[in-house]
C-alpha positions in Angstrom: -5.9 -8.1 4.6 -9.1 -6.3 5.0 -11.9 -4.9 3.1 -9.7 -1.8 1.6 -6.6 -4.5 0.5 -8.9 -6.9 -0.7 -10.5 -4.0 -3.0 -6.8 -3.3 -4.2 -6.4 -6.3 -5.3 -9.8 -7.1 -6.8 -8.8 -3.6 -8.8 -5.6 -5.0 -9.8 -6.2 -8.2 -11.0 -9.6 -6.7 -13.0 -7.1 -3.9 -14.7 -3.6 -5.7 -15.3 -4.6 -9.3 -15.5 -2.4 -11.1 -13.1 -1.3 -11.0 -9.0 0.2 -8.3 -7.1 3.9 -8.9 -5.4 3.2 -6.8 -2.6 0.0 -5.3 -0.9 1.5 -2.7 1.5 -0.2 -0.1 4.0 -0.2 3.6 5.1 -1.4 5.6 7.6 -3.5 8.8 7.8 -2.8 10.9 10.5 -5.4 12.8 13.3 -3.3 15.7 15.1 -3.9 16.0 18.7 -2.5 19.5 18.9 0.2 21.6 17.4 -1.9 23.1 14.2 -0.5 25.0 11.6 3.1 26.2 13.1 4.6 22.8 11.6 6.1 25.2 8.7 6.7 27.7 11.3 9.6 25.8 13.1 7.1 24.0 15.6 6.2 21.2 17.7 3.5 19.4 16.7 1.5 16.7 18.7 -0.2 14.1 15.8 -0.7 9.8 15.7 -1.5 7.2 13.3 -4.6 6.0 12.0 -5.9 2.4 11.8 -7.7 4.4 9.1 -5.6 5.0 5.4 -4.3 3.8 2.2 -3.4 0.4 0.9 -1.3 -0.7 -2.6 -1.3 -3.6 -4.7 1.9 -3.6 -6.7 3.8 -5.4 -8.8 7.2 -4.5 -10.9 7.7 -4.4 -14.4 10.7 -4.6 -16.5 10.0 -2.4 -19.7 10.0 1.1 -18.0 5.8 1.3 -17.9 4.4 2.4 -15.0 0.4 2.1 -14.3 -1.6 3.5 -11.8 -5.3 2.9 -11.1 -7.5 3.9 -7.6 -10.7 2.7 -6.8 -11.8 5.6 -5.2 -11.5 7.5 -8.6 -13.5 5.1 -10.6 -10.6 2.5 -12.1 -8.7 4.8 -14.9 -5.3 3.9 -15.5 -3.2 6.4 -15.5 0.0 5.5 -17.8 3.3 7.2 -18.1 7.0 5.4 -18.1 10.4 6.3 -15.6 12.2 7.4 -18.5 9.2 10.1 -19.0 9.2 10.8 -15.2 13.4 11.2 -15.5 12.9 14.1 -18.2 9.9 15.8 -16.5 10.8 19.3 -14.8 9.0 18.4 -11.0 7.4 21.3 -11.1 3.4 21.3 -10.8 2.8 22.4 -14.5 4.3 18.9 -15.2 2.3 17.0 -13.0 -1.1 18.6 -13.1 -2.5 16.3 -16.3 -1.9 13.1 -14.0 -5.1 14.1 -11.5 -4.7 12.8 -8.7 -1.5 10.2 -9.7 0.0 13.6 -9.6 1.3 12.7 -6.2 2.5 8.8 -6.5 4.1 10.0 -9.6 5.6 12.9 -8.0 7.4 10.2 -5.3 8.7 8.4 -8.0 9.9 11.2 -9.7 11.7 12.3 -6.3 13.3 9.4 -5.6 14.6 9.7 -9.3 15.8 13.3 -9.0 17.4 11.7 -6.0 19.6 9.2 -7.7 17.1 5.8 -6.7 16.3 3.1 -9.4 13.4 3.2 -10.5 11.9 1.1 -12.9 8.4 -0.2 -14.3 5.7 -1.0 -12.2 1.6 -1.5 -11.7 -0.4 0.0 -9.1 -3.7 -0.4 -7.6 -5.3 2.3 -4.9 -7.8 2.0 -2.4 -8.6 4.3 0.7 -10.4 4.0 3.6 -9.7 7.9 4.6 -12.4 10.3 3.5 -11.2 12.6 0.9 -10.5 16.4 1.7 -11.3 16.0 5.9 -8.2 16.7 6.6 -6.5 13.0 7.6 -3.9 13.2 5.4 -4.7 11.0 2.4 -2.5 12.9 0.0 0.6 12.3 2.6 -0.4 8.7 3.3 -0.6 7.6 -0.3 3.0 9.5 -1.0 4.4 7.4 1.9 2.9 4.4 0.8 4.5 5.2 -2.9 7.3 5.2 -1.2 7.4 1.7 0.8 5.9 -0.1 -2.7 9.0 1.2 -4.4 11.3 0.6 -1.6 10.0 -3.3 -1.8 9.8 -3.4 -5.5 13.3 -1.9 -6.8 14.7 -2.7 -3.3 15.7 0.3 -2.3 17.7 1.7 0.7 15.2 3.7 2.4 14.3 5.1 6.6 11.2 6.2 7.3 12.9 9.9 7.3 14.1 9.9 4.7 10.4 8.5 3.0 9.2 11.5 4.8 11.4 13.7 3.5 10.8 12.7 -0.3 7.1 13.0 0.2 7.4 16.6 1.4 9.5 17.2 -1.6 6.7 15.2 -4.2 4.0 17.3 -2.5 5.6 20.8 -2.4 7.2 20.6 -5.8 4.8 18.3 -8.1 1.7 19.3 -6.8 2.4 22.9 -5.5 1.1 22.6 -1.8 3.7 23.9 0.6 2.4 22.3 3.3 4.9 21.2 6.0 6.9 17.8 7.3 4.1 16.6 9.5 1.9 14.5 8.0 4.6 12.7 6.1 6.6 12.5 8.6 3.5 10.8 11.0 2.7 9.1 8.4 6.1 7.2 7.8 7.0 6.5 11.0 3.9 6.8 13.2 3.3 4.0 15.7 0.0 1.9 17.0 -0.7 2.8 20.4 1.9 6.4 20.4 1.5 9.8 19.5 4.7 11.7 18.7 6.1 15.0 19.6 7.7 15.9 16.6 9.8 19.1 16.6 9.9 20.3 12.5 12.2 22.7 12.7 14.9 19.6 13.7 13.1 16.1 13.3 13.9 15.8 16.5 10.6 12.8 18.0 9.7 11.2 20.8 7.2 8.7 21.1 4.4 9.1 23.6 2.0 6.3 24.9 -1.1 7.3 24.1 -3.7 6.4 26.7 -7.2 8.4 27.5 -8.1 6.2 30.4 -11.5 6.4 30.5 -11.6 8.4 27.3 -11.4 8.0 24.1 -10.8 10.2 21.0 -13.9 11.1 18.5 -13.1 11.9 14.5 -16.0 14.1 13.9 -16.1 15.0 10.0 -18.2 18.0 8.8 -18.4 16.4 5.2 -17.8 19.8 3.7 -14.4 18.8 1.5 -11.5 21.4 1.2 -9.0 21.5 -1.6 -5.7 21.8 0.2 -4.1 23.3 -2.9 -6.7 26.3 -3.8 -7.6 27.1 0.0 -6.0 29.6 1.7 -3.1 27.2 3.1 -0.5 28.8 1.4 -1.6 32.2 1.9 -1.2 32.0 5.6 2.2 30.6 5.1 3.3 33.7 3.0 1.8 35.9 6.0 3.8 33.9 8.9 6.6 34.1 6.9 6.3 38.0 6.2 5.9 38.3 10.2 8.8 36.7 10.7 11.2 38.7 8.4 9.2 42.1 10.6 10.9 40.3 13.4 14.1 39.6 12.3 14.1 42.9 10.6 13.5 44.6 14.4 17.2 42.8 14.9 15.6 39.7 16.7 17.4 37.2 15.4 15.1 33.7 14.4 14.6 31.4 11.8 11.4 30.3 12.6 8.3 31.9 14.1 8.2 29.2 16.7 11.5 29.5 18.3 10.0 33.0 20.1 8.6 32.8 24.0 5.6 33.9 24.9 8.1 36.7 26.6 9.5 37.6 23.4 6.5 38.0 21.1 5.0 40.4 23.5 8.0 42.4 22.7 7.9 43.1 19.6 4.3 42.2 18.4 3.3 46.0 18.7 5.8 46.2 15.1 3.3 43.9 13.4 0.4 44.9 11.2 -3.1 43.5 13.1 -3.5 40.6 10.5 0.3 39.9 11.0 0.3 40.1 14.3 -2.3 37.4 15.2 -1.0 34.6 12.8 2.1 35.4 14.9 0.5 34.6 17.9 -0.7 31.8 17.0 2.5 29.9 16.3 4.1 31.0 19.6 1.2 30.2 21.7 0.1 27.1 19.5 3.4 25.7 20.3 3.4 26.5 23.6 -0.3 24.7 24.1 1.3 21.6 22.2 4.3 21.4 24.1 1.9 21.7 27.6 -0.3 19.1 26.0 2.6 16.8 26.1 3.3 16.7 29.1 -0.4 16.0 30.4 -0.3 13.1 27.7 2.2 11.6 29.8 1.0 12.7 33.2 -2.3 11.4 32.2 -3.9 14.2 33.1 -6.5 14.7 30.2 -8.4 16.6 31.6 -6.1 19.6 31.0 -5.1 17.4 27.5 -9.0 18.4 26.6 -8.5 22.3 28.3 -5.4 22.9 26.0 -7.4 21.3 22.6 -10.0 23.8 23.3 -7.6 27.1 23.3 -6.3 25.8 20.4 -9.5 25.9 18.2 -10.1 29.1 19.9 -6.9 30.2 18.6 -7.5 29.0 14.8 -11.1 30.4 15.1 -9.7 34.3 16.2 -5.9 34.6 15.2 -5.3 32.2 12.6 -9.1 32.3 10.6 -8.8 28.7 9.2 -11.6 26.8 11.1 -15.1 28.6 9.3 -18.9 27.8 10.1 -18.8 24.2 9.4 -16.1 23.4 11.9 -17.0 25.7 14.6 -20.2 24.6 14.5 -19.6 20.8 15.1 -16.9 21.9 17.5 -18.9 24.2 19.5 -22.1 21.1 20.0 -19.2 19.0 20.5 -18.4 21.0 23.7 -21.7 21.1 24.9 -22.5 17.9 25.5 -22.1 16.2 28.8 -19.2 14.3 28.9 -17.1 16.6 26.2 -13.4 17.1 28.0 -12.4 19.2 24.8 -12.8 19.9 20.7 -11.0 21.3 18.3 -10.1 21.3 14.7 -7.2 19.6 13.0 -5.6 19.7 9.7 -5.1 22.6 7.8 -9.2 23.3 8.2 -11.6 25.2 5.9 -13.8 22.5 6.1 -12.6 18.5 6.5 -12.3 17.3 10.5 -12.6 18.5 14.4 -11.8 15.7 17.2 -13.0 15.6 20.9 -11.7 13.9 23.7 -15.2 11.9 25.0 -16.0 9.9 28.4 -16.3 6.4 27.2 -19.4 6.0 28.3 -20.6 9.3 27.1 -19.6 8.5 23.7 -22.4 7.2 21.9 -25.3 10.2 23.6 -22.1 13.1 22.2 -22.4 11.5 18.9 -25.8 11.7 18.7 -26.2 15.2 20.1 -23.1 16.4 17.7 -24.9 15.1 14.6 -28.8 16.8 15.4 -27.2 20.0 16.5 -24.4 20.2 13.0 -27.6 18.8 11.0 -29.9 21.5 12.2 -27.0 24.4 12.0 -25.7 24.1 8.7 -27.8 21.7 6.9 -25.1 18.8 6.9 -24.9 15.5 7.8 -21.9 14.6 8.9 -20.1 11.4 10.2 -18.1 10.1 13.5 -16.2 7.5 14.7 -14.1 6.3 16.7 -10.1 7.2 16.4 -8.2 3.9 17.1 -3.9 4.3 15.9 -2.2 2.1 13.3 1.3 1.2 12.2 3.2 2.9 9.2 5.1 1.3 7.3 8.4 2.7 8.6 7.4 3.0 12.0 10.0 0.8 13.2 12.9 2.4 11.9 
């Protein structure tokens, strides 16, 4: 057990005066390419990380649920399974639980779907930077599914865990996200990326081998609150663009079903802002498919170029980058040995990624850190990304 698992276990013993029945882990994720299209029916290419969330937990027999987090100061949040069963799954009901709205939302959704969830104690500790765009909320949600599956002998597949977690985030936390984060946190595999069709959930595991290069995660240290960002606004814009396209006579359920040529035939019908949002969705889906082929064939140079094009589209057409993300991405691109760089996650702060030749990694980290500090006044954090195993990764 590593440092974070030990910290969750120690907090559990301190708060609940007993030993946990189990200690489990769920990873965070980094999306290599395919941003802001998981809710547009597109394909994405994420991988699960060795960074994530740990939980120490034990079953109770009195229906009481007690949750505590190392990262949130150690105050215990308490409710009961009976109360959860009676609460409407809406943000207004769960906002009073603070950070615990995510695991309690999962428990409520399991109950709503007919699974038995009784009382339990759980202490959590995360190694993911909060607000960094590496899916700390999805990691916690999936982890809760894994914990409750084990404590209450719930028959739950990885796909079910992802869908339950997605429903909890949408309905209980009020974040109208797509399925990608929960899916990869539930079903990711070490040393693999996943090409995921977010419309059908069909997926393909791809060996994650960057040859003589490695993936850097660059944390801008500008946190963003996803529910408070313009994420929901962008989704609404895409829905309106699709509505106008369908009204023109083109029968599609998702923007990413359109080919580049089909979009070109209808884009003039859209207002300028909606045109740019839809153009990003269509072109990003194509870039993701091309990136998957590049990864399969070991063409890391092409993968880097596609990552560059992805960031430029997110900046110019989707407008979700911002000063800090642009600064760190362009600082990386200007370093010798960098093959490509882009923002990852919802944007508006958080993290970017870069493919870097291994021999140049240290000089790249130093160069980006210095330039980013000069441009923004912030101290970034840069670390090598390692893949990790998800709790439902084998099934």
